Residue, then its C-alpha position, 0 to 999 in steps of 0.5 A: x559480474x552483474x551488469x543490470x539490476x532492479x529493486x523491489x520496493x513497497x512504497x506509496x506516493x504520499x502526494x497521491x494518498x493526500x489527493x485521494x483523501x482530499x477527493x474522499x473528503x469532498x465526496x463525503x461533504x456532498x453525499x446526503x447520508x454523510x453530509x453534516x455528520x461530522x465525518x473526517x479523515x486525518x492523514x499523518x504521513x510521518x506515522x503512515x497512518x490514516x484515521x477515519x472518525x464518524x458518528x457511528x460504525x456504519x458511517x465509518x464503514x461508509x467513509x472507508x468505502x469512499x476512501x477505497x474508491x478514491x485510492x483505486x482511482x488514484x492507482x494506489x493498491x489496496x494491498x498497501x492499506x491495512x484497515x484496523x478494527x473500528x473502535x468507539x471514541x470519546x463523545x459517542x463517536x467511532x474511529x478506525x485507523x488505516x495503516x499504510x504499508x512502508x517497506x517490505x516486511x522481512x518475512x515477505x522479503x525472504x519469501x520473495x527471495x526464495x521464490x526468485x531462487x526457486x525459479x532457477x533464473x540466473x539472477x541474484x537477489x538480496x534483502x536490503x533493509x526494506x527492499x529486495x535488490x535483484x541483479x543479473x547479466x541478462x535483462x531477459x532474466x531480470x524481466x522473468x524475475x519481475x514476472x515471477x514476483x508479479x504472479x505471486x501474491x504476497x499480500x503486499x503492494x510491490x513495485x519495481x524501481x531503479x531498473x538499470 
């Protein structure tokens, strides 16, 4: 039977996201073009949603760029962020929602499993809710499966955990 396994997941460290948002807010408070302009970033970890609010579209875009820079510095993949369209909010302000990826969507998981099977490695892969488990007898085959997944762009953030 299979002696070794690992899981392919798409989860973010919410503490690192919070740290990146706090750093972005600090920079927004110090930048001359954004200081005292009413820009704000709100993070709801339970909904996996970040909301950027500012006086106009230009400032929302600028705050979004600052947030992206801070996420990259905290080693958070930008593939895990989905920036939605900027909307006009009440009081003449603009807002933008940023969704955080949580789990691998089913269609992406099916593509990952298909790519692993097409690689002809002696491993088995199966979808388990919002993650993919890969099992095999050889650690080398598992590492080759990781390499296969890393080399393909699925448009989502993927990480490997529980390597046993």
